[in-house]
Every structure is written in C-alpha cells, then in structure tokens.
N, C-alpha and C positions, 0 to 999 in steps of 0.2 A: 566527496565530489560537491556535498552540501556546503561546507566550508567555503570552498573554493567559489562555490556558485553566489554565496553571498557578498564575497569581495568583490565579484563581476558586477553585482546588482548596485553594489556602492559606487561603482565606476558607469554606471547607468547604461549597463549591458542590455540590448533590447529584449523584448518578447521575442520567447522560442530558443534563446541562448541554451546550448546543449552541452553539458562536461559528460566527458566518458571516462573512464579510467579501467586500465588492465587489472590494476590492484588497489586496495588500500590500506596503508598502513594504522587506520584509525577506523575503520568502517562502525560505524553506528544506527541503533534503530531507534525506537521510542523510550521514554523515560530511561533512558541511560543506557540501555543495553548495547552491547557488542555486536558487530554483523561480521562474521568471518568472509573475508574478501581476498584469498590469494592468487597469485598469478596465473594467467592463462584460461582461466576456467570458467570465470563469470563474467556477468554484464552488469558495473556500476556506473549509473550516470544519474545527473541530476538536470532537471530541466526549471528555467526562470520563464515564469508567466506574469504578464502585467494585466492584473483583471480589469483594471479600469474601474469602474461604478457598479459593482458588484452586491446583490443582496445576500443577507447573512445567511438565508438558507442555501444559496448556492454556492456559498463558499462552504458550508458542510460538506457539499457534494464534492470536493476536490479529491478527496481520499478517495470513495467511491469509484470516481473517474480514472483516478490512477489504476485500480484493480481491475475492473472492465478494461481499459487499454490495455494492460499487461495479459491477461487472460485471452484477448484477441489476437494481440502480437505472437504469444507464445504459439498459440495454435495455428496463426496463420504459417509460421517459420517451421514448426515442428511437429505438428499435428497432434500435438497433446494439449488437453485442455484443462488446465488445473481448478481448483476449487477456491473458493474466497472464505477465510475464516475471518469472521470480524475483528477488528475494523478493516486491518492493513495486511495480513499476510496471505500468500498463496500456498497451497498445498496439494499433494499428489500423495494419496496411499497413506494418509495421517501425518505425513513430513513434510515440514515447512521448503520449500523451493525459493521462496521471493518474499522479500519484505519491502513496506513502503514507509517512508518517512516526509512526511508536508509540513513544511515550515513557512510562516508569512513574515514579512518583513513589514513593519508599520513606518509610515510617514511621523516623523517626530512632532512636525508643525502640524498637521492636520489631523493626526491621530488615525486616518483612515492606512488600509492596507494598500500598498506600493506595488510589492513583489510578492509572490508566493514562488517557493523552491520545493519540486517534486523530487525526492531522490528514490530510487529505485534499485535494489540490487535482486539478481537472479543468477542462482546456480545453475549453469547451462551444461559444461561438459562434467563426466566422471570426476569425483571428486573424492579427496580423503579427509573426513571430519577430525578434529580434534575430538577426544574420548568424552568430552562433557556434553557434545551436542550430536554425539553420533546416533542416539536414539530418536532424536527429533528432527534431524535434517539430513534432508537428500538433494538429489540434483535433477535435470531433466535428462542427464546421459545423454545429451544430443552431441555427441563428439564431430558429427561431421558437418553440423551445420556453420555458419558464419556469423558470428556476434555481432558484426557490423549491419547485416542483413536485420538480425533482431533488432539492434538498437535502431536503424532507420524505421522499420515500421512501427516500434514503440513511440517514437518521437512524432509519426504522422497521424499514430491513433491517440495520444496525448493531445495535442495541437486541437485533434478534431473535438474530442470530447470536453476540453477545457472550455470550447468556444461553444459549446452545446448543454451547459450546465442544468438549463432548465426543460430540456427534451425530457420527457416522461420516460420515454427508453431507456434513459440511462440507470434510474435505479430499478426498472423491470430486469435488465440485464445482471445488475449487482444482486439483485433479489434469486435469481434464477440460478446463479452459479454459488449461491451461500451454502457453506457447510454447517450452518448451526442451526438455521430455522426448524423447530418442530425437534430438537435435540435439548436435553437435560445439560445444563452448563453450570461451572462454577464462576462467581463473579467475586469482585471486593468494593467493599465499601469501608473507609476509615479504617483500613489495614484489618477489618473482619471479612471472613469469606462465608459467601452464601451460595446456596443451589436453587436454580429455577429451571423453567423451560423456555427457551428462546420462542416467542410466539411471531414475533412480527418486525421488519426494519421499516421504519416510515420514510418520508420523503426528504428528509435531511439526513438519513443514515444512522438515527438513533434506534437502538435495538428494546423493542418492546418484550420484559421477561414476567413471566407468572411466575410467581413465587409460592411457597409451600402452604399459605394459607388462602391461595387463588387472587389474594390482590396482586396488582401489577406494578411496575417499575419502569420508567423510560431510562435507559441507560445511554448516555450521551458520549461517554469517552472510557478510557480504562481497558483493562484486560480481561479476557475471558478464557476458560480452558473447556474443552469440550470434555464431558464426563467419560470414563472408559476408554478414553483414546488413550 
C-alpha cells in the first residue's frame, strides 16, 4: 500500500488520501523486513499526508503520531489497548500485533518534504502465523469487529494527530503507552550490540539510554529489543 500511495502522490493525490488493502503480496516494514499480510484477517493501509511547512522536530513526531492514533483507534473499536514498543510497533502480551512504516517523499527541486506516506498493518482477526514468527506475532483476535470501522476511526485519528504534531499531549500519550521506559534493552550501533536502560523519550521521539558505565546515549533511529522478552 505504501508503494501504491507513492504512485498516487506522484499523480498529485490530495492530503488525506487513503489506500486500504484486504491483503498484500509483498507487505514490508522498516529496514527491509517483511510484514505478513494474509487475506481477510488484517487491516493494511497507507495514508498520504501533505505536511506543508513543517518543522524538523514535528516531522520526527509523525511515527509517534501514527502509533498513538493506532492505539486510540484499536481501543475505541475493540476495547483492547496495546502498548507501544519504540519506535513503531504495537504489542499485546509481548507479541507484535501491528507495525508502522512512515516514508517521506522529497521535492527534487526544492529539497523539501512534499508528502509523507504512513503505512500501518494491524493483525485484526484470528490468524495462523508462519512458523518463523509464531513466537513473536499475534493478533487482536477481534473476529466480530468491522475492519472498515477500524480503518475509519484510524483515518480520523491520524488526520487529527498529524495536524496537531506540536500538541504536548501527543508525546505524553506516546510515553504513557511505552513498553520500554525503565526496561533493560538491547540496541545496536555499527552492527555491535549493547545493553542499557531506556530512561526517557524526548519531544522528538528519540530514546535516551543509560549505558552500563552510567553515561547516556540518545538513540534517534534503529531497532531495540526488550531484554527477557
């Protein structure tokens, strides 16, 4: 859906354009990971955002805004409130139920961001997962809810929060549902793995890690895992 959204963006599709798929043949996540997207059981969609003149700090809040929007929509429709694993995954009982992939399209002439594509995949109904992800993936098991209703609420929350990126409540909500704060985590730098304590998530969505020598590191991107999960 992100790929198709980029095609529509090149054709000047307007702000708020939504692409929804029943399944994906090549679902993908960050850093080249795949996202299992079978037919009839998940919600897979991408939203086009035209950010206009937006600050660098606010651009960094796009993925937190998508995570907060997803949590709010899922809770409203299903009564289930997932937690957020930095930076872009939603979890229930230590298993991933949703992922987010935000991508920016830059205007070649001006060098400014012209469009942002927010892709979200949610495992909604009961699913049988491939063996290689059985231990890390789960679904909402919300077999009676309408995926269209979930899509509609999620679309509305995304349009709201991406229009209110400078609202202090956004990052407060993101931190409130964080699964990593105060936890020992593993992270990588230059393909070397380290451990530390996740102490803080700042206003730009970066995570402050206290290392074993009690010095700190501000991690702006990458992947982390929570120790003992």
